[in-house]
Biopython code that builds the backbone (N, CA, C, O; Angstrom):
import numpy as np
from Bio.PDB.StructureBuilder import StructureBuilder

atoms = [
    (1, "MET", "N", (-2.933, -1.196, 14.847)),
    (1, "MET", "CA", (-3.221, 0.212, 14.742)),
    (1, "MET", "C", (-3.076, 0.626, 13.277)),
    (1, "MET", "O", (-2.212, 0.119, 12.562)),
    (2, "CYS", "N", (-3.919, 1.541, 12.846)),
    (2, "CYS", "CA", (-3.873, 2.067, 11.482)),
    (2, "CYS", "C", (-3.939, 3.587, 11.545)),
    (2, "CYS", "O", (-4.772, 4.159, 12.247)),
    (3, "VAL", "N", (-3.038, 4.236, 10.792)),
    (3, "VAL", "CA", (-3.037, 5.696, 10.713)),
    (3, "VAL", "C", (-2.859, 6.118, 9.263)),
    (3, "VAL", "O", (-2.289, 5.390, 8.450)),
    (4, "VAL", "N", (-3.355, 7.299, 8.961)),
    (4, "VAL", "CA", (-3.087, 7.907, 7.657)),
    (4, "VAL", "C", (-1.760, 8.625, 7.823)),
    (4, "VAL", "O", (-1.687, 9.664, 8.479)),
    (5, "SER", "N", (-0.705, 8.068, 7.227)),
    (5, "SER", "CA", (0.609, 8.680, 7.396)),
    (5, "SER", "C", (0.922, 9.707, 6.321)),
    (5, "SER", "O", (1.863, 10.489, 6.451)),
    (6, "ARG", "N", (0.123, 9.699, 5.253)),
    (6, "ARG", "CA", (0.263, 10.729, 4.219)),
    (6, "ARG", "C", (-1.084, 10.963, 3.576)),
    (6, "ARG", "O", (-1.726, 10.028, 3.098)),
    (7, "ARG", "N", (-1.512, 12.218, 3.566)),
    (7, "ARG", "CA", (-2.785, 12.583, 2.937)),
    (7, "ARG", "C", (-2.538, 13.037, 1.508)),
    (7, "ARG", "O", (-1.634, 13.824, 1.226)),
    (8, "GLY", "N", (-3.367, 12.516, 0.620)),
    (8, "GLY", "CA", (-3.287, 12.905, -0.774)),
    (8, "GLY", "C", (-4.563, 13.596, -1.201)),
    (8, "GLY", "O", (-5.323, 14.085, -0.365)),
    (9, "ASP", "N", (-4.794, 13.635, -2.478)),
    (9, "ASP", "CA", (-6.000, 14.243, -3.018)),
    (9, "ASP", "C", (-7.193, 13.347, -2.702)),
    (9, "ASP", "O", (-7.137, 12.145, -2.966)),
    (10, "PRO", "N", (-8.278, 13.902, -2.140)),
    (10, "PRO", "CA", (-9.425, 13.077, -1.752)),
    (10, "PRO", "C", (-10.174, 12.451, -2.924)),
    (10, "PRO", "O", (-10.940, 11.508, -2.727)),
    (11, "ILE", "N", (-9.970, 12.949, -4.118)),
    (11, "ILE", "CA", (-10.684, 12.406, -5.277)),
    (11, "ILE", "C", (-9.756, 11.584, -6.163)),
    (11, "ILE", "O", (-10.118, 10.484, -6.581)),
    (12, "ALA", "N", (-8.582, 12.094, -6.451)),
    (12, "ALA", "CA", (-7.720, 11.469, -7.448)),
    (12, "ALA", "C", (-6.562, 10.670, -6.870)),
    (12, "ALA", "O", (-5.844, 10.013, -7.625)),
    (13, "GLY", "N", (-6.357, 10.701, -5.573)),
    (13, "GLY", "CA", (-5.179, 10.067, -5.003)),
    (13, "GLY", "C", (-5.254, 8.555, -4.935)),
    (13, "GLY", "O", (-6.278, 7.992, -4.549)),
    (14, "GLN", "N", (-4.147, 7.887, -5.318)),
    (14, "GLN", "CA", (-4.034, 6.448, -5.122)),
    (14, "GLN", "C", (-3.752, 6.172, -3.654)),
    (14, "GLN", "O", (-3.347, 7.064, -2.908)),
    (15, "VAL", "N", (-3.972, 4.918, -3.245)),
    (15, "VAL", "CA", (-3.748, 4.515, -1.858)),
    (15, "VAL", "C", (-2.689, 3.424, -1.811)),
    (15, "VAL", "O", (-2.818, 2.391, -2.468)),
    (16, "PHE", "N", (-1.644, 3.659, -1.030)),
    (16, "PHE", "CA", (-0.641, 2.637, -0.733)),
    (16, "PHE", "C", (-0.870, 2.208, 0.713)),
    (16, "PHE", "O", (-1.236, 3.023, 1.559)),
    (17, "ILE", "N", (-0.655, 0.940, 0.986)),
    (17, "ILE", "CA", (-0.788, 0.430, 2.346)),
    (17, "ILE", "C", (0.558, -0.142, 2.780)),
    (17, "ILE", "O", (1.099, -1.062, 2.166)),
    (18, "GLU", "N", (1.073, 0.431, 3.852)),
    (18, "GLU", "CA", (2.360, 0.025, 4.412)),
    (18, "GLU", "C", (2.071, -0.747, 5.697)),
    (18, "GLU", "O", (1.369, -0.248, 6.578)),
    (19, "VAL", "N", (2.609, -1.962, 5.807)),
    (19, "VAL", "CA", (2.349, -2.808, 6.974)),
    (19, "VAL", "C", (3.647, -3.074, 7.716)),
    (19, "VAL", "O", (4.568, -3.687, 7.177)),
    (20, "ASP", "N", (3.713, -2.604, 8.965)),
    (20, "ASP", "CA", (4.850, -2.907, 9.839)),
    (20, "ASP", "C", (4.478, -4.171, 10.599)),
    (20, "ASP", "O", (3.516, -4.179, 11.367)),
    (21, "HIS", "N", (5.241, -5.241, 10.385)),
    (21, "HIS", "CA", (4.918, -6.536, 10.990)),
    (21, "HIS", "C", (5.442, -6.662, 12.422)),
    (21, "HIS", "O", (5.313, -7.719, 13.040)),
    (22, "LEU", "N", (6.027, -5.599, 12.943)),
    (22, "LEU", "CA", (6.513, -5.537, 14.326)),
    (22, "LEU", "C", (7.595, -6.568, 14.621)),
    (22, "LEU", "O", (7.792, -6.971, 15.767)),
    (23, "ASP", "N", (8.294, -6.987, 13.565)),
    (23, "ASP", "CA", (9.409, -7.914, 13.734)),
    (23, "ASP", "C", (10.639, -7.424, 12.961)),
    (23, "ASP", "O", (11.572, -8.184, 12.700)),
    (24, "GLY", "N", (10.615, -6.130, 12.603)),
    (24, "GLY", "CA", (11.711, -5.554, 11.840)),
    (24, "GLY", "C", (11.493, -5.577, 10.341)),
    (24, "GLY", "O", (12.354, -5.122, 9.587)),
    (25, "THR", "N", (10.355, -6.098, 9.888)),
    (25, "THR", "CA", (10.063, -6.144, 8.461)),
    (25, "THR", "C", (8.797, -5.353, 8.148)),
    (25, "THR", "O", (7.936, -5.144, 9.002)),
    (26, "VAL", "N", (8.716, -4.921, 6.883)),
    (26, "VAL", "CA", (7.586, -4.111, 6.414)),
    (26, "VAL", "C", (7.153, -4.649, 5.058)),
    (26, "VAL", "O", (7.983, -5.101, 4.268)),
    (27, "SER", "N", (5.845, -4.598, 4.789)),
    (27, "SER", "CA", (5.311, -4.956, 3.475)),
    (27, "SER", "C", (4.647, -3.726, 2.881)),
    (27, "SER", "O", (4.221, -2.829, 3.608)),
    (28, "LEU", "N", (4.559, -3.687, 1.552)),
    (28, "LEU", "CA", (3.915, -2.569, 0.869)),
    (28, "LEU", "C", (2.935, -3.113, -0.160)),
    (28, "LEU", "O", (3.286, -3.944, -0.997)),
    (29, "PHE", "N", (1.699, -2.629, -0.083)),
    (29, "PHE", "CA", (0.656, -2.989, -1.029)),
    (29, "PHE", "C", (0.287, -1.753, -1.839)),
    (29, "PHE", "O", (0.064, -0.677, -1.284)),
    (30, "THR", "N", (0.225, -1.920, -3.155)),
    (30, "THR", "CA", (-0.087, -0.820, -4.060)),
    (30, "THR", "C", (-1.281, -1.213, -4.916)),
    (30, "THR", "O", (-1.578, -2.401, -5.039)),
    (31, "PRO", "N", (-1.971, -0.248, -5.510)),
    (31, "PRO", "CA", (-3.122, -0.589, -6.350)),
    (31, "PRO", "C", (-2.728, -1.538, -7.478)),
    (31, "PRO", "O", (-1.690, -1.369, -8.119)),
    (32, "ALA", "N", (-3.569, -2.528, -7.705)),
    (32, "ALA", "CA", (-3.320, -3.486, -8.782)),
    (32, "ALA", "C", (-3.736, -2.859, -10.106)),
    (32, "ALA", "O", (-4.647, -2.033, -10.149)),
    (33, "PRO", "N", (-3.070, -3.250, -11.178)),
    (33, "PRO", "CA", (-3.489, -2.759, -12.500)),
    (33, "PRO", "C", (-4.932, -3.162, -12.792)),
    (33, "PRO", "O", (-5.390, -4.217, -12.354)),
    (34, "ILE", "N", (-5.631, -2.333, -13.520)),
    (34, "ILE", "CA", (-7.035, -2.583, -13.859)),
    (34, "ILE", "C", (-7.218, -3.948, -14.517)),
    (34, "ILE", "O", (-8.201, -4.632, -14.234)),
    (35, "VAL", "N", (-6.302, -4.359, -15.384)),
    (35, "VAL", "CA", (-6.464, -5.611, -16.125)),
    (35, "VAL", "C", (-6.446, -6.834, -15.228)),
    (35, "VAL", "O", (-6.941, -7.889, -15.627)),
    (36, "SER", "N", (-5.885, -6.726, -14.015)),
    (36, "SER", "CA", (-5.826, -7.884, -13.135)),
    (36, "SER", "C", (-7.046, -7.998, -12.237)),
    (36, "SER", "O", (-7.167, -8.958, -11.475)),
    (37, "ARG", "N", (-7.941, -7.042, -12.315)),
    (37, "ARG", "CA", (-9.149, -7.084, -11.498)),
    (37, "ARG", "C", (-10.192, -7.965, -12.169)),
    (37, "ARG", "O", (-10.266, -8.032, -13.396)),
    (38, "GLN", "N", (-10.975, -8.621, -11.375)),
    (38, "GLN", "CA", (-11.951, -9.573, -11.902)),
    (38, "GLN", "C", (-13.194, -8.856, -12.434)),
    (38, "GLN", "O", (-13.095, -8.074, -13.380)),
    (39, "ASP", "N", (-14.331, -9.107, -11.854)),
    (39, "ASP", "CA", (-15.603, -8.623, -12.380)),
    (39, "ASP", "C", (-15.967, -7.211, -11.950)),
    (39, "ASP", "O", (-16.786, -6.577, -12.615)),
    (40, "ASN", "N", (-15.403, -6.695, -10.877)),
    (40, "ASN", "CA", (-15.777, -5.381, -10.369)),
    (40, "ASN", "C", (-14.599, -4.424, -10.493)),
    (40, "ASN", "O", (-13.782, -4.324, -9.577)),
    (41, "ALA", "N", (-14.505, -3.730, -11.603)),
    (41, "ALA", "CA", (-13.376, -2.834, -11.869)),
    (41, "ALA", "C", (-13.322, -1.648, -10.920)),
    (41, "ALA", "O", (-12.280, -1.004, -10.803)),
    (42, "ALA", "N", (-14.421, -1.346, -10.242)),
    (42, "ALA", "CA", (-14.443, -0.205, -9.331)),
    (42, "ALA", "C", (-13.922, -0.568, -7.941)),
    (42, "ALA", "O", (-13.625, 0.326, -7.149)),
    (43, "ALA", "N", (-13.805, -1.845, -7.633)),
    (43, "ALA", "CA", (-13.359, -2.274, -6.311)),
    (43, "ALA", "C", (-11.886, -1.956, -6.111)),
    (43, "ALA", "O", (-11.115, -1.924, -7.071)),
    (44, "LEU", "N", (-11.498, -1.722, -4.868)),
    (44, "LEU", "CA", (-10.092, -1.517, -4.551)),
    (44, "LEU", "C", (-9.420, -2.872, -4.453)),
    (44, "LEU", "O", (-9.763, -3.685, -3.594)),
    (45, "VAL", "N", (-8.470, -3.111, -5.327)),
    (45, "VAL", "CA", (-7.713, -4.355, -5.364)),
    (45, "VAL", "C", (-6.234, -3.983, -5.353)),
    (45, "VAL", "O", (-5.807, -3.066, -6.055)),
    (46, "PHE", "N", (-5.470, -4.699, -4.556)),
    (46, "PHE", "CA", (-4.061, -4.359, -4.378)),
    (46, "PHE", "C", (-3.156, -5.494, -4.849)),
    (46, "PHE", "O", (-3.590, -6.630, -5.041)),
    (47, "GLN", "N", (-1.891, -5.146, -5.025)),
    (47, "GLN", "CA", (-0.851, -6.135, -5.284)),
    (47, "GLN", "C", (0.223, -5.935, -4.222)),
    (47, "GLN", "O", (0.433, -4.822, -3.739)),
    (48, "CYS", "N", (0.892, -7.009, -3.868)),
    (48, "CYS", "CA", (1.979, -6.905, -2.899)),
    (48, "CYS", "C", (3.240, -6.498, -3.644)),
    (48, "CYS", "O", (3.787, -7.274, -4.427)),
    (49, "ARG", "N", (3.696, -5.286, -3.397)),
    (49, "ARG", "CA", (4.894, -4.767, -4.064)),
    (49, "ARG", "C", (6.152, -5.264, -3.350)),
    (49, "ARG", "O", (7.111, -5.686, -3.997)),
    (50, "PHE", "N", (6.147, -5.212, -2.010)),
    (50, "PHE", "CA", (7.248, -5.731, -1.199)),
    (50, "PHE", "C", (6.660, -6.531, -0.054)),
    (50, "PHE", "O", (5.695, -6.104, 0.581)),
    (51, "SER", "N", (7.236, -7.683, 0.207)),
    (51, "SER", "CA", (6.760, -8.526, 1.300)),
    (51, "SER", "C", (7.875, -8.748, 2.310)),
    (51, "SER", "O", (8.895, -9.371, 2.016)),
    (52, "ARG", "N", (7.652, -8.225, 3.498)),
    (52, "ARG", "CA", (8.565, -8.415, 4.625)),
    (52, "ARG", "C", (10.019, -8.070, 4.290)),
    (52, "ARG", "O", (10.917, -8.909, 4.353)),
    (53, "VAL", "N", (10.205, -6.809, 3.935)),
    (53, "VAL", "CA", (11.543, -6.292, 3.641)),
    (53, "VAL", "C", (11.911, -5.263, 4.707)),
    (53, "VAL", "O", (11.097, -4.935, 5.570)),
    (54, "GLU", "N", (13.133, -4.761, 4.640)),
    (54, "GLU", "CA", (13.536, -3.718, 5.592)),
    (54, "GLU", "C", (12.759, -2.436, 5.300)),
    (54, "GLU", "O", (12.431, -2.154, 4.147)),
    (55, "SER", "N", (12.470, -1.673, 6.329)),
    (55, "SER", "CA", (11.611, -0.493, 6.197)),
    (55, "SER", "C", (12.183, 0.561, 5.251)),
    (55, "SER", "O", (11.423, 1.270, 4.592)),
    (56, "GLN", "N", (13.491, 0.673, 5.173)),
    (56, "GLN", "CA", (14.109, 1.674, 4.290)),
    (56, "GLN", "C", (13.701, 1.466, 2.833)),
    (56, "GLN", "O", (13.472, 2.434, 2.108)),
    (57, "LYS", "N", (13.611, 0.223, 2.408)),
    (57, "LYS", "CA", (13.230, -0.085, 1.028)),
    (57, "LYS", "C", (11.818, 0.425, 0.725)),
    (57, "LYS", "O", (11.575, 0.971, -0.352)),
    (58, "VAL", "N", (10.901, 0.252, 1.655)),
    (58, "VAL", "CA", (9.526, 0.725, 1.475)),
    (58, "VAL", "C", (9.481, 2.244, 1.507)),
    (58, "VAL", "O", (8.796, 2.855, 0.686)),
    (59, "ARG", "N", (10.193, 2.863, 2.431)),
    (59, "ARG", "CA", (10.209, 4.331, 2.507)),
    (59, "ARG", "C", (10.746, 4.946, 1.222)),
    (59, "ARG", "O", (10.220, 5.947, 0.736)),
    (60, "GLU", "N", (11.803, 4.339, 0.671)),
    (60, "GLU", "CA", (12.363, 4.851, -0.591)),
    (60, "GLU", "C", (11.361, 4.728, -1.729)),
    (60, "GLU", "O", (11.235, 5.642, -2.544)),
    (61, "ARG", "N", (10.653, 3.616, -1.792)),
    (61, "ARG", "CA", (9.654, 3.422, -2.854)),
    (61, "ARG", "C", (8.532, 4.454, -2.736)),
    (61, "ARG", "O", (8.108, 5.026, -3.740)),
    (62, "ILE", "N", (8.055, 4.690, -1.524)),
    (62, "ILE", "CA", (6.992, 5.678, -1.318)),
    (62, "ILE", "C", (7.495, 7.072, -1.693)),
    (62, "ILE", "O", (6.768, 7.831, -2.333)),
    (63, "ALA", "N", (8.704, 7.418, -1.314)),
    (63, "ALA", "CA", (9.270, 8.737, -1.642)),
    (63, "ALA", "C", (9.361, 8.932, -3.156)),
    (63, "ALA", "O", (9.028, 10.003, -3.662)),
    (64, "ARG", "N", (9.811, 7.903, -3.879)),
    (64, "ARG", "CA", (9.873, 8.003, -5.346)),
    (64, "ARG", "C", (8.477, 8.178, -5.941)),
    (64, "ARG", "O", (8.291, 8.949, -6.882)),
    (65, "GLU", "N", (7.512, 7.472, -5.399)),
    (65, "GLU", "CA", (6.146, 7.569, -5.920)),
    (65, "GLU", "C", (5.551, 8.946, -5.653)),
    (65, "GLU", "O", (4.833, 9.477, -6.500)),
    (66, "VAL", "N", (5.835, 9.535, -4.489)),
    (66, "VAL", "CA", (5.320, 10.861, -4.149)),
    (66, "VAL", "C", (5.898, 11.913, -5.095)),
    (66, "VAL", "O", (5.205, 12.867, -5.447)),
    (67, "GLU", "N", (7.150, 11.754, -5.508)),
    (67, "GLU", "CA", (7.735, 12.679, -6.485)),
    (67, "GLU", "C", (6.953, 12.632, -7.803)),
    (67, "GLU", "O", (6.757, 13.657, -8.455)),
    (68, "PHE", "N", (6.520, 11.453, -8.176)),
    (68, "PHE", "CA", (5.778, 11.249, -9.416)),
    (68, "PHE", "C", (4.299, 11.613, -9.252)),
    (68, "PHE", "O", (3.704, 12.209, -10.149)),
    (69, "ASP", "N", (3.706, 11.255, -8.106)),
    (69, "ASP", "CA", (2.278, 11.451, -7.861)),
    (69, "ASP", "C", (2.056, 12.066, -6.481)),
    (69, "ASP", "O", (1.883, 11.332, -5.508)),
    (70, "PRO", "N", (2.057, 13.395, -6.375)),
    (70, "PRO", "CA", (1.901, 14.040, -5.066)),
    (70, "PRO", "C", (0.510, 13.866, -4.448)),
    (70, "PRO", "O", (0.295, 14.258, -3.302)),
    (71, "ASP", "N", (-0.432, 13.284, -5.192)),
    (71, "ASP", "CA", (-1.780, 13.043, -4.670)),
    (71, "ASP", "C", (-1.876, 11.761, -3.852)),
    (71, "ASP", "O", (-2.949, 11.442, -3.339)),
    (72, "LEU", "N", (-0.782, 11.022, -3.721)),
    (72, "LEU", "CA", (-0.748, 9.707, -3.088)),
    (72, "LEU", "C", (-1.137, 9.745, -1.612)),
    (72, "LEU", "O", (-0.719, 10.628, -0.863)),
    (73, "TRP", "N", (-1.948, 8.763, -1.215)),
    (73, "TRP", "CA", (-2.280, 8.522, 0.192)),
    (73, "TRP", "C", (-1.455, 7.331, 0.667)),
    (73, "TRP", "O", (-1.196, 6.409, -0.108)),
    (74, "VAL", "N", (-1.043, 7.342, 1.930)),
    (74, "VAL", "CA", (-0.371, 6.188, 2.523)),
    (74, "VAL", "C", (-1.051, 5.865, 3.848)),
    (74, "VAL", "O", (-1.130, 6.703, 4.746)),
    (75, "LEU", "N", (-1.541, 4.626, 3.948)),
    (75, "LEU", "CA", (-2.093, 4.117, 5.201)),
    (75, "LEU", "C", (-1.035, 3.222, 5.824)),
    (75, "LEU", "O", (-0.465, 2.367, 5.147)),
    (76, "SER", "N", (-0.771, 3.416, 7.105)),
    (76, "SER", "CA", (0.245, 2.619, 7.792)),
    (76, "SER", "C", (-0.421, 1.788, 8.874)),
    (76, "SER", "O", (-1.150, 2.302, 9.723)),
    (77, "LEU", "N", (-0.150, 0.481, 8.820)),
    (77, "LEU", "CA", (-0.708, -0.466, 9.790)),
    (77, "LEU", "C", (0.413, -1.110, 10.582)),
    (77, "LEU", "O", (1.487, -1.377, 10.044)),
    (78, "ASP", "N", (0.167, -1.361, 11.855)),
    (78, "ASP", "CA", (1.058, -2.165, 12.687)),
    (78, "ASP", "C", (0.319, -3.451, 12.995)),
    (78, "ASP", "O", (-0.739, -3.424, 13.624)),
    (79, "MET", "N", (0.866, -4.585, 12.557)),
    (79, "MET", "CA", (0.236, -5.870, 12.862)),
    (79, "MET", "C", (1.225, -7.003, 12.663)),
    (79, "MET", "O", (2.131, -6.913, 11.834)),
    (80, "ARG", "N", (1.051, -8.048, 13.413)),
    (80, "ARG", "CA", (1.985, -9.170, 13.351)),
    (80, "ARG", "C", (1.663, -10.142, 12.225)),
    (80, "ARG", "O", (2.581, -10.758, 11.685)),
    (81, "GLY", "N", (0.427, -10.302, 11.856)),
    (81, "GLY", "CA", (0.044, -11.280, 10.841)),
    (81, "GLY", "C", (0.201, -10.764, 9.423)),
    (81, "GLY", "O", (0.656, -9.643, 9.195)),
    (82, "ASP", "N", (-0.187, -11.610, 8.473)),
    (82, "ASP", "CA", (-0.095, -11.247, 7.057)),
    (82, "ASP", "C", (-1.441, -10.902, 6.436)),
    (82, "ASP", "O", (-1.473, -10.301, 5.363)),
    (83, "ASP", "N", (-2.553, -11.261, 7.071)),
    (83, "ASP", "CA", (-3.871, -11.008, 6.512)),
    (83, "ASP", "C", (-4.353, -9.629, 6.965)),
    (83, "ASP", "O", (-4.807, -9.454, 8.096)),
    (84, "ILE", "N", (-4.245, -8.654, 6.057)),
    (84, "ILE", "CA", (-4.638, -7.294, 6.429)),
    (84, "ILE", "C", (-6.060, -6.965, 6.022)),
    (84, "ILE", "O", (-6.526, -5.845, 6.232)),
    (85, "GLY", "N", (-6.755, -7.935, 5.441)),
    (85, "GLY", "CA", (-8.167, -7.759, 5.138)),
    (85, "GLY", "C", (-8.475, -6.980, 3.874)),
    (85, "GLY", "O", (-9.505, -6.310, 3.794)),
    (86, "ILE", "N", (-7.595, -7.058, 2.885)),
    (86, "ILE", "CA", (-7.839, -6.395, 1.607)),
    (86, "ILE", "C", (-7.777, -7.431, 0.493)),
    (86, "ILE", "O", (-7.229, -8.518, 0.678)),
    (87, "ASP", "N", (-8.340, -7.095, -0.665)),
    (87, "ASP", "CA", (-8.253, -7.962, -1.826)),
    (87, "ASP", "C", (-6.884, -7.786, -2.469)),
    (87, "ASP", "O", (-6.496, -6.672, -2.821)),
    (88, "VAL", "N", (-6.150, -8.895, -2.621)),
    (88, "VAL", "CA", (-4.806, -8.859, -3.190)),
    (88, "VAL", "C", (-4.766, -9.827, -4.365)),
    (88, "VAL", "O", (-5.111, -11.001, -4.225)),
    (89, "VAL", "N", (-4.337, -9.325, -5.536)),
    (89, "VAL", "CA", (-4.172, -10.199, -6.696)),
    (89, "VAL", "C", (-2.844, -10.928, -6.572)),
    (89, "VAL", "O", (-1.908, -10.454, -5.928)),
    (90, "LYS", "N", (-2.788, -12.061, -7.189)),
    (90, "LYS", "CA", (-1.552, -12.860, -7.119)),
    (90, "LYS", "C", (-0.814, -12.799, -8.410)),
    (90, "LYS", "O", (0.248, -13.408, -8.543)),
]
sb = StructureBuilder()
sb.init_structure("model")
sb.init_model(0)
sb.init_chain("A")
sb.init_seg("    ")
for serial, (resi, resn, name, xyz) in enumerate(atoms, 1):
    if name == "N":
        sb.init_residue(resn, " ", resi, " ")
    sb.init_atom(name, np.array(xyz, "f"), 0.0, 1.0, " ", f" {name:<3s}", serial, name[0])
structure = sb.get_structure()
């Protein structure tokens, strides 16, 4: 299941993706820096900020980011696997 758990600015807002792995752990994906993107700078590319950590750690990170950038969007997914179908830089 995927829900928009926080709505930001439709034009300027960054997108964070929070993944609940349904085993007590959560991962957080945030936009990757422009320099790490390959040939298509306009594509949405993410980096894994936290991988399978306790949910409180992810919630705190999102709260700090919202204080800095109130335009932030957060998409929340519930899934057991690790492949969420997005481009992730390593």
